[in-house]
C-alpha positions as CSV (number, residue, x, y, z in Angstrom):
1,M,-59.0,50.9,10.8
2,K,-56.5,51.3,7.9
3,N,-54.4,48.4,9.2
4,G,-57.5,46.2,9.4
5,F,-58.4,46.9,5.8
6,L,-54.8,46.1,4.7
7,I,-54.9,42.8,6.6
8,F,-58.2,42.0,5.0
9,L,-56.9,42.9,1.5
10,A,-53.7,40.9,2.0
11,S,-55.7,37.8,3.2
12,L,-58.0,38.1,0.3
13,V,-55.1,38.2,-2.2
14,V,-53.4,35.2,-0.5
15,L,-56.5,33.1,-0.4
16,G,-57.5,34.1,-4.0
17,G,-54.0,33.3,-5.2
18,S,-54.0,30.0,-3.5
19,W,-57.4,29.1,-5.0
20,C,-56.3,30.1,-8.5
21,A,-53.1,28.0,-8.1
22,F,-54.5,24.9,-6.5
23,V,-58.1,24.8,-7.9
24,L,-58.6,26.9,-10.9
25,A,-55.3,26.2,-12.7
26,P,-55.7,22.4,-12.5
27,V,-59.3,22.5,-13.6
28,L,-58.4,24.6,-16.6
29,Q,-55.4,22.4,-17.4
30,L,-57.1,19.0,-17.0
31,G,-60.5,20.1,-18.1
32,G,-59.2,20.7,-21.6
33,L,-57.6,17.2,-22.0
34,K,-58.3,15.4,-25.2
35,Q,-57.5,12.0,-26.5
36,T,-53.7,11.5,-26.9
37,T,-51.7,9.6,-29.4
38,V,-50.3,6.3,-28.2
39,L,-46.5,6.3,-28.0
40,N,-44.9,5.0,-31.3
41,S,-48.4,4.6,-32.8
42,S,-51.1,6.4,-34.7
43,D,-53.8,5.0,-32.3
44,V,-55.5,7.3,-29.8
45,Y,-56.1,6.8,-26.1
46,P,-58.4,6.5,-24.3
47,V,-61.4,5.4,-26.3
48,G,-64.9,5.9,-24.8
49,R,-66.3,3.1,-22.7
50,P,-69.1,1.0,-24.4
51,G,-72.6,1.7,-23.2
52,E,-72.9,-1.3,-20.8
53,A,-69.6,-0.4,-19.2
54,N,-70.7,3.2,-18.7
55,Q,-73.8,1.9,-16.9
56,G,-71.4,-0.3,-14.9
57,L,-69.5,2.7,-13.7
58,Q,-72.7,3.9,-12.0
59,V,-73.3,0.4,-10.5
60,Y,-69.7,0.5,-9.2
61,R,-70.3,3.9,-7.7
62,A,-73.7,2.9,-6.1
63,E,-72.2,-0.2,-4.5
64,G,-69.4,1.8,-2.9
65,C,-66.6,-0.2,-4.5
66,A,-64.3,2.8,-4.3
67,A,-64.4,2.4,-0.5
68,C,-62.2,-0.8,-0.8
69,H,-60.5,-0.4,-4.2
70,T,-58.4,2.3,-5.8
71,E,-58.0,3.0,-9.5
72,Q,-54.6,4.7,-9.4
73,I,-51.4,2.7,-10.0
74,Q,-48.3,4.2,-8.3
75,Q,-44.8,4.0,-9.8
76,S,-41.5,4.8,-8.1
77,G,-39.2,4.9,-11.1
78,V,-38.1,3.2,-14.3
79,A,-35.4,0.8,-15.3
80,C,-34.0,-0.1,-18.7
81,D,-33.2,-3.3,-20.5
82,V,-30.8,-3.4,-23.4
83,V,-31.7,-5.8,-26.2
84,L,-29.3,-6.7,-29.1
85,T,-31.4,-6.8,-32.2
86,S,-28.7,-7.2,-34.9
87,V,-24.9,-8.0,-34.9
88,G,-24.5,-6.4,-38.3
89,T,-21.8,-7.8,-40.6
90,N,-19.2,-8.3,-37.9
91,E,-20.6,-10.2,-34.9
92,T,-17.1,-10.6,-33.4
93,A,-16.5,-6.9,-33.3
94,V,-19.9,-6.1,-31.8
95,R,-19.5,-8.7,-29.0
96,K,-15.9,-7.6,-28.3
97,A,-16.9,-4.0,-28.1
98,F,-19.7,-4.9,-25.6
99,E,-17.4,-7.1,-23.5
100,N,-14.9,-4.2,-23.4
101,G,-17.7,-2.0,-22.2
102,L,-18.6,-4.5,-19.5
103,K,-15.0,-4.5,-18.2
104,Q,-14.4,-0.7,-18.4
105,N,-17.8,0.4,-17.0
106,N,-18.8,-2.5,-14.8
107,W,-22.1,-3.0,-16.5
108,P,-24.3,-5.7,-14.8
109,L,-24.3,-8.5,-17.3
110,F,-27.6,-10.4,-17.9
111,M,-26.6,-13.9,-18.9
112,T,-28.6,-15.3,-21.8
113,Q,-26.2,-17.6,-23.6
114,N,-28.2,-20.7,-22.6
115,F,-31.4,-19.7,-24.5
116,H,-30.3,-17.3,-27.2
117,K,-31.0,-18.4,-30.8
118,A,-29.2,-17.0,-33.8
119,G,-31.1,-14.2,-35.4
120,E,-33.4,-13.5,-32.4
121,P,-33.2,-10.5,-30.2
122,E,-30.8,-11.1,-27.3
123,M,-31.1,-9.5,-23.8
124,L,-27.8,-8.0,-22.8
125,L,-28.5,-5.8,-19.8
126,I,-31.5,-5.8,-17.5
127,N,-32.8,-3.3,-14.9
128,V,-30.1,-0.7,-15.5
129,S,-30.2,3.1,-15.5
130,K,-30.9,5.1,-18.6
131,E,-27.3,6.4,-18.6
132,I,-25.9,2.8,-18.7
133,A,-28.4,1.8,-21.3
134,D,-27.5,4.7,-23.6
135,A,-23.8,4.0,-23.2
136,A,-24.3,0.3,-24.1
137,V,-26.4,1.1,-27.1
138,D,-23.8,3.7,-28.3
139,T,-21.1,1.1,-27.9
140,I,-22.9,-1.5,-29.9
141,T,-24.0,0.9,-32.6
142,A,-20.4,2.2,-33.0
143,A,-19.2,-1.4,-33.6
144,G,-21.8,-1.9,-36.4
145,G,-24.6,-3.6,-34.4
146,K,-28.1,-2.5,-33.4
147,A,-29.7,-2.5,-30.0
148,E,-32.9,-1.2,-28.4
149,I,-33.7,0.2,-25.0
150,H,-36.8,-1.2,-23.4
151,I,-38.3,1.0,-20.6
152,I,-39.7,-0.9,-17.6
153,A,-41.8,0.8,-15.0
154,T,-40.9,-0.1,-11.4
155,G,-42.5,0.2,-8.0
156,P,-44.5,-1.9,-5.5
157,D,-47.8,-1.7,-7.5
158,I,-46.0,-2.7,-10.7
159,A,-44.3,-5.6,-8.9
160,R,-47.7,-6.8,-7.6
161,G,-48.9,-7.1,-11.2
162,W,-51.5,-4.4,-10.8
163,G,-50.4,-2.6,-14.0
164,R,-47.6,-1.8,-16.3
165,R,-47.3,1.9,-15.7
166,H,-48.4,4.6,-13.4
167,S,-51.9,6.1,-13.8
168,V,-52.1,9.5,-15.5
169,A,-54.9,12.0,-16.1
170,E,-55.8,10.7,-19.5
171,D,-56.9,7.4,-18.0
172,Y,-60.0,9.1,-16.5
173,L,-60.9,11.3,-19.4
174,Y,-64.4,9.7,-20.0
175,D,-65.2,8.8,-16.4
176,N,-67.8,10.8,-14.5
177,P,-67.4,10.7,-11.6
178,V,-63.8,9.4,-11.4
179,Q,-63.5,6.5,-8.9
180,L,-60.0,7.1,-7.7
181,G,-60.5,5.6,-4.2
182,S,-58.1,6.0,-1.3
183,V,-58.2,2.7,0.6
184,R,-56.8,-0.7,-0.6
185,I,-58.7,-3.4,1.3
186,G,-58.8,-5.0,-2.1
187,P,-56.3,-4.7,-5.0
188,D,-56.1,-1.7,-7.3
189,L,-58.4,-2.1,-10.3
190,A,-57.0,0.5,-12.7
191,D,-55.8,-2.3,-15.0
192,E,-58.3,-5.0,-14.0
193,G,-59.6,-5.6,-17.5
194,A,-56.1,-6.5,-18.8
195,R,-55.3,-8.5,-15.7
196,S,-58.5,-10.5,-15.6
197,P,-60.1,-10.3,-19.0
198,D,-62.6,-13.2,-18.6
199,A,-66.2,-12.0,-18.1
200,S,-67.2,-15.3,-16.6
201,W,-64.5,-15.0,-13.9
202,Q,-65.7,-11.5,-13.1
203,L,-69.3,-12.6,-12.6
204,L,-68.2,-15.6,-10.4
205,H,-66.1,-13.2,-8.4
206,L,-69.0,-10.9,-7.8
207,Y,-71.4,-13.7,-6.8
208,A,-68.9,-15.8,-4.7
209,P,-65.5,-14.2,-4.3
210,Q,-64.0,-17.1,-2.5
211,S,-64.9,-19.5,-5.3
212,V,-62.2,-17.9,-7.4
213,V,-59.9,-16.2,-4.8
214,K,-59.3,-18.4,-1.8
215,G,-59.6,-16.4,1.5
216,S,-61.0,-13.3,-0.2
217,A,-62.3,-10.7,2.1
218,M,-64.7,-9.3,-0.5
219,P,-68.4,-9.6,0.4
220,P,-70.6,-11.5,-2.1
221,Y,-72.9,-9.4,-4.2
222,R,-75.6,-12.1,-4.6
223,Y,-78.4,-9.6,-4.9
224,L,-77.1,-8.7,-8.3
225,F,-78.0,-12.2,-9.4
226,Q,-81.1,-14.3,-9.7
227,I,-81.5,-17.8,-8.3
228,R,-84.2,-19.5,-10.3
229,Q,-85.5,-23.0,-11.2
230,I,-84.0,-24.4,-14.4
231,G,-86.6,-24.6,-17.2
232,R,-86.4,-27.1,-20.1
233,E,-82.7,-26.2,-20.6
234,P,-80.2,-24.4,-18.4
235,S,-79.7,-20.7,-19.3
236,P,-76.5,-20.0,-21.3
237,D,-75.9,-17.1,-18.9
238,A,-76.0,-19.3,-15.8
239,L,-72.8,-19.3,-13.7
240,N,-70.7,-22.4,-13.6
241,L,-70.2,-22.5,-9.9
242,P,-68.1,-24.9,-7.8
243,K,-70.2,-27.4,-5.8
244,A,-69.6,-25.6,-2.5
245,F,-71.2,-22.4,-3.9
246,A,-73.8,-23.8,-6.3
247,P,-77.5,-23.5,-5.6
248,P,-79.7,-26.5,-4.8
249,S,-80.2,-29.1,-7.5
250,G,-82.6,-28.0,-10.2
251,Y,-81.7,-24.3,-9.7
252,E,-79.3,-22.0,-11.5
253,V,-77.7,-18.6,-10.8
254,V,-78.2,-16.0,-13.6
255,P,-76.7,-12.5,-13.5
256,K,-79.1,-9.5,-13.6
257,A,-78.5,-6.6,-15.9
258,T,-76.6,-4.7,-13.1
259,A,-74.2,-7.6,-12.6
260,R,-73.4,-7.7,-16.3
261,E,-73.0,-3.9,-16.4
262,L,-70.6,-4.0,-13.4
263,A,-68.6,-6.8,-15.0
264,A,-68.4,-4.9,-18.3
265,Y,-67.1,-1.8,-16.4
266,L,-64.4,-3.9,-14.7
267,L,-63.4,-5.4,-18.0
268,S,-63.1,-1.9,-19.5
269,L,-60.5,-0.8,-16.9
270,R,-57.3,-1.0,-18.9
271,A,-54.2,1.0,-18.5
272,D,-52.0,-1.1,-20.8
273,V,-50.9,1.3,-23.5
274,P,-47.7,3.4,-23.3
275,L,-48.1,7.1,-23.3
276,R,-45.6,10.0,-23.6
277,D,-46.0,10.8,-19.9
278,A,-46.2,7.1,-18.9
279,P,-44.0,5.1,-21.2
280,F,-43.1,1.4,-21.0
281,S,-41.9,-1.3,-23.3
282,S,-42.6,-5.1,-23.6
283,R,-39.7,-7.3,-22.6
C-alpha cells in the first residue's frame, strides 16, 4: 500500500513538472509579450491589424485556409556579406590590406570590379561566415577604411522567396487564433503582403487562381464574389478578368465584403522587419 502511494506521488510530481515545463512556462513567457523595438530603429513591431484585416482573419479561419497554407517561415542559418563603404584617405593601403587578407586567409572573393562606381558601396565578400566577415572588417578598418556586415538569412523557405527571415513569436502577437498551419499544399503566407502587395491581384487570385498563377491547385472562392449585370456604368470594384475567366458579356464580378476582408488580411501578413531575435540586412 505504501509503495502504491509513493508511485502515485512520483507520477504526480513527474506529470506536474512536465506540465509546468512544457505548458505553463511557455504560456507565461509568451503571454506577456509586448511590441518590440525594430533593430536599429525607434519603430515598434508588430502594429495591430486594421479592422478589415482583423475581420479577414476570421474569414481565413472559416474557409480553412490553414489546411493548405502555413504562416511560419523556416530558416536554417545565416550568412554575411562584407560591403566596403569608404576607402578613407588611402585607397591603395585599404585595398592592399584586403588583398593580403584574401591571400593569407583564403577568403572567397566576390568580384565586383565591372560594376563598381567610385564613391558607392562595394561588395567585397558574399555568403561568408560571421568569423570571416569580422576578420575582413577588422582588416579594412585597421587600414583606414570602413566596411559593413550585412546579415542574410538562409534556408529553403528564404530561397523560395517566402520571406526574409524566420518567423518569431512577435509576428503573431495580435492574431487570435494564430493560423500557423502544418501543411504546405500552397506556399507559406507569413510574408504574403510584402511578396504580393497588390489588392487587385489578391482578389483575382481568390476568384480564379489560375488566371494569375498558371497550373494553380488552389480552388476558386467564387462564392465570395457577386456576378451581376452591369448597370449604367461598370462598378469601380469589378475584377479585370482575362477573357477565359470573365463572365458573360454585360455582366461583371464584384467582390463581397468577405472577399475584401480576406484580401486585406492577406495584405497585412508581413514579416519584413529585422528583429533582435530575427535579424537581416538589405543587400
